[in-house]
C-alpha positions in Angstrom: 19.9 121.0 426.8 23.5 119.7 426.1 24.8 123.3 426.4 23.5 123.4 430.0 25.6 120.4 430.8 28.8 121.6 429.3 28.3 125.2 430.3 28.4 124.5 434.0 31.5 122.4 433.5 33.3 125.3 431.9 32.2 127.7 434.7 33.5 125.4 437.4 36.7 124.3 435.8 38.7 127.6 436.2 39.1 126.9 440.0 41.5 124.1 439.0 44.1 126.7 438.2 43.8 128.6 441.4 45.9 128.1 444.5 44.4 126.3 447.4 44.9 125.9 451.2 46.8 122.6 450.8 49.4 124.2 448.5 50.7 126.5 451.2 50.7 124.1 454.1 54.3 124.1 455.5 54.1 120.3 456.0 53.2 119.9 452.4 56.0 122.0 451.1 58.4 120.3 453.4 57.3 116.9 452.1 57.9 118.0 448.5 61.4 119.2 449.3 62.3 115.9 451.0 60.6 113.6 448.6 62.8 111.0 446.8 61.0 109.2 443.9 63.0 106.1 444.4 61.9 105.7 448.0 58.1 105.9 447.3 56.4 102.9 448.9 54.5 101.8 445.7 55.7 101.6 442.1 53.9 104.2 440.1 52.6 103.9 436.5 55.0 105.0 433.9 52.7 107.9 432.7 53.4 109.8 435.9 56.7 111.8 436.2 58.9 111.9 439.3 57.6 115.3 440.3 53.9 114.2 439.8 54.5 111.1 441.9 56.1 113.1 444.7 53.2 115.6 444.6 50.7 112.7 444.8 52.5 111.0 447.6 52.7 114.2 449.7 49.1 115.1 449.1 48.0 111.6 450.3 50.3 111.8 453.3 49.2 115.2 454.4 45.5 114.2 453.9 46.1 111.1 456.1 47.7 113.2 458.8 44.8 115.8 458.8 42.2 113.1 458.9 44.0 111.4 461.9 43.8 114.8 463.7 40.2 115.3 462.8 40.9 118.2 460.4 39.0 118.9 457.2 40.2 117.7 453.9 41.8 120.5 451.8 42.4 121.0 448.1 45.8 121.1 446.5 46.2 123.3 443.4 42.4 123.7 443.1 41.7 119.9 443.2 40.8 117.4 445.8 43.5 114.8 446.7 42.0 111.8 444.8 43.3 108.3 445.3 44.6 106.9 442.0 43.0 103.7 440.8 44.9 101.8 438.2 47.0 104.9 437.7 43.9 107.0 436.9 43.9 110.4 438.6 40.1 110.8 438.9 38.8 107.3 438.4 35.0 107.9 438.6 35.1 111.1 436.6 37.0 109.3 433.9 34.5 106.3 434.0 31.5 108.6 433.8 33.0 110.7 431.0 33.6 107.4 429.1 30.0 106.5 429.8 28.9 109.8 428.3 31.0 109.1 425.3 29.4 105.6 425.0 25.9 107.0 425.1 26.5 109.7 422.6 28.2 107.2 420.3 25.2 104.9 420.6 23.0 107.7 419.3 24.8 108.0 416.0 23.2 104.8 414.6 19.5 105.9 415.0 20.2 109.4 413.7 22.2 108.1 410.8 19.4 105.6 410.0 17.0 108.5 409.8 19.4 110.4 407.7 19.6 107.6 405.2 15.8 107.0 405.1 15.1 110.6 404.1 14.8 111.3 400.4 14.1 114.9 401.0 17.4 116.8 401.0 16.1 119.4 403.6 15.7 116.7 406.3 18.9 115.0 405.4 20.7 118.3 406.0 18.9 118.7 409.4 19.8 115.2 410.5 23.3 115.9 409.3 23.5 118.7 411.9 22.7 116.2 414.7 25.3 113.7 413.3 27.9 116.4 413.5 26.9 117.4 417.0 27.2 113.7 418.1 30.6 113.4 416.4 31.9 116.5 418.2 30.3 115.3 421.5 32.2 112.1 421.2 35.4 114.0 420.7 34.6 116.3 423.6 33.9 113.5 426.0 37.1 111.8 424.9 39.0 114.9 425.8 37.1 115.0 429.1 38.1 111.4 429.8 41.8 112.2 429.1 41.7 115.2 431.3 40.3 113.3 434.3 42.7 110.4 433.6 45.6 112.7 433.8 45.5 116.5 434.5 48.1 118.2 432.4 48.2 121.6 430.6 47.7 119.7 427.3 44.7 117.6 428.4 43.1 120.7 430.2 43.4 122.7 426.9 41.8 119.9 424.9 39.0 119.6 427.5 38.2 123.3 427.2 38.4 123.4 423.4 36.3 120.2 423.1 33.6 121.6 425.5 33.4 124.9 423.5 33.0 122.9 420.3 30.1 121.0 421.8 28.4 124.2 422.9 28.9 125.7 419.4 27.5 122.6 417.7 24.5 122.7 420.1 23.9 126.3 419.1 24.2 125.3 415.5 21.6 122.6 415.8 19.0 124.8 417.4 19.6 127.8 415.1 19.3 125.6 412.0 16.1 123.9 413.5 14.3 127.1 414.7 15.1 129.3 411.7 14.9 126.3 409.3 18.2 127.1 407.7 18.2 123.5 406.3 15.9 125.0 403.6 18.1 127.9 402.9 21.5 126.8 401.6 23.2 130.1 401.3 22.1 131.2 404.8 23.2 127.8 406.2 26.7 128.1 404.6 27.1 131.6 405.9 26.0 130.6 409.3 28.5 127.6 409.4 31.3 129.9 408.1 30.6 132.3 411.0 30.7 129.5 413.6 34.0 128.2 412.1 35.5 131.7 412.2 34.3 132.1 415.8 35.9 128.8 416.9 39.2 129.6 415.2 39.3 133.0 416.8 38.5 131.5 420.2 41.2 128.9 420.0 43.8 131.3 418.6 43.1 133.9 421.3 43.4 131.3 424.1 46.6 129.8 422.6 48.2 133.2 422.5 47.2 134.1 426.1 45.0 131.9 428.3 42.2 133.8 429.8 39.7 132.0 432.1 37.4 135.0 432.4 37.1 135.4 428.6 36.6 131.7 428.2 33.8 131.6 430.7 32.1 134.7 429.2 32.1 133.5 425.6 30.8 130.1 426.7 28.1 131.7 428.8 27.0 133.9 425.8 26.9 131.0 423.4 25.3 128.6 425.9 22.6 130.9 427.2 21.7 131.9 423.6 21.2 128.2 422.7 19.2 127.5 425.9 16.8 130.4 425.1 16.3 129.1 421.6 15.7 125.6 422.9 13.1 126.9 425.4 11.4 128.8 422.5 11.4 125.7 420.3 10.0 123.6 423.2 7.1 126.1 423.7 6.4 126.2 420.0 6.5 122.4 419.7 4.3 121.9 422.7 1.6 124.3 421.3 1.7 122.6 417.9 1.4 119.1 419.3 -1.6 119.9 421.5 -3.3 122.0 418.8 -3.3 119.0 416.5 -3.2 116.3 419.1 -5.6 114.0 417.3 -3.7 114.1 414.1 -0.3 113.4 415.6 -1.6 110.8 418.1 -3.1 108.8 415.2 -0.2 109.1 412.8 1.4 105.8 411.7 4.5 107.8 410.7 4.9 109.1 414.2 3.9 105.9 416.0 7.3 104.0 416.1 9.0 107.1 417.4 6.4 107.8 420.1 6.5 104.1 421.1 10.3 104.3 421.6 10.0 107.4 423.7 7.1 106.0 425.8 9.1 102.8 426.5 11.9 104.9 427.9 9.6 107.2 429.8 7.9 104.2 431.4 11.1 103.7 433.4 10.1 106.9 435.3 6.3 106.1 435.2 5.6 108.8 432.6 4.3 106.6 429.7 1.8 109.2 428.4 1.9 110.7 424.9 1.0 114.2 426.3 4.4 114.1 428.2 6.5 113.6 425.1 6.7 117.3 424.1 8.0 118.0 427.7 11.0 115.6 427.5 13.5 118.5 427.2 12.1 119.9 430.5 12.5 116.5 432.2 16.1 116.3 430.9 16.8 119.8 432.3 15.4 118.8 435.7 17.9 115.9 435.8 20.7 118.3 434.9 19.6 120.8 437.5 19.9 118.0 440.1 23.4 117.5 438.9 24.1 121.3 439.1 22.9 121.4 442.7 25.6 118.9 443.5 28.3 120.7 441.5 27.5 124.1 443.1 27.6 122.6 446.6 30.9 120.9 446.2 32.1 118.5 448.9 35.2 116.5 449.7 35.4 113.2 447.7 33.9 110.2 449.3 36.7 107.8 450.1 38.8 110.2 448.0 37.1 108.8 444.9 33.8 110.4 444.2 33.2 114.1 444.4 30.4 116.4 443.2 32.0 116.8 439.8 32.1 113.1 439.3 28.4 112.9 440.2 27.8 115.7 437.8 29.2 113.6 435.0 27.0 110.8 436.2 23.9 112.9 435.9 24.8 114.1 432.3 24.6 110.5 431.1 20.9 110.0 431.5 19.4 112.8 429.4 21.3 111.5 426.3 19.4 108.2 426.5 16.3 109.9 425.3 17.4 113.3 423.9 18.1 112.3 420.3 15.0 110.1 420.2 13.0 113.2 421.0 14.7 115.2 418.2 13.9 112.4 415.8 10.3 112.6 416.9 10.4 116.4 416.6 11.5 116.2 413.0 9.0 113.5 412.1 6.3 115.6 413.6 7.5 118.5 411.4 7.1 116.3 408.3 3.5 115.6 409.2 2.8 119.2 409.8 4.2 120.2 406.4 2.8 117.2 404.6 6.0 115.3 403.9 5.9 111.6 403.7 8.8 109.4 405.0 10.2 107.2 402.2 10.9 103.8 403.6 
């Protein structure tokens, strides 16, 4: 599920590096040549260079002129001419990225609590995979926030590397869960070594020569693989739950986790235990709604909120329930295999 969110982000980001209509407008080029930093009407935050301030000033001026003449807004250097707020280049994308960071950070506590409660090493290892995914997600959303705060080659690189790390960690979680590598230490260590090797290779290759096509292809391969495995796991979980519905529905061990999920599902009028196995589908429907906005890009409203910002808004909501579902999933596995949670 998380790979779907980040995957689209990586597919759409390469356009940032491409030339746009606004770059080649004669009036824009003339404005850049005539710009004098000291004569700009408003003092600019210290984090922006003279060239960046001139670029911003000219983009806003040209956009004002085009709007006054009834012409369409155009992009400059692959990006819309956003209005800075408190010195932030893309204010709402930054805020929503920080919100994603906050939600993922908030999920660490319940996952860590389950990690500590488990005396069985196998389940500690599985919960450890989720903890690592959350830690990397927090790092990735931090990089996303920095990138939208100020678009530079360094912040763009961090954003890409952080996103790929999230996708790899998501693949790790579902592979370990589906194939139960948490019970097979040697296989788990070998798998982790392979992922680390792939990540180092990926970063090294891009550092030597940046290749947007390669970056998209490898992220697509890893992300699609993870999504296929999540769909398989969802189908398997759904069958197991309904095959032994009476057992699971009357389990004291599962009750607190079901109650928490039902409380959150009640906000969308879906407080029925039979819906719980389908939570990943509901999450993906939310993300598909965000994707439809991202694919059908539009000029930013008031030069502040564009489709990409709304996409980041949509990715906040699935994380509110996603890790609760994964806790429920593991607790259901314990019941299936006869494990008893040690309080």
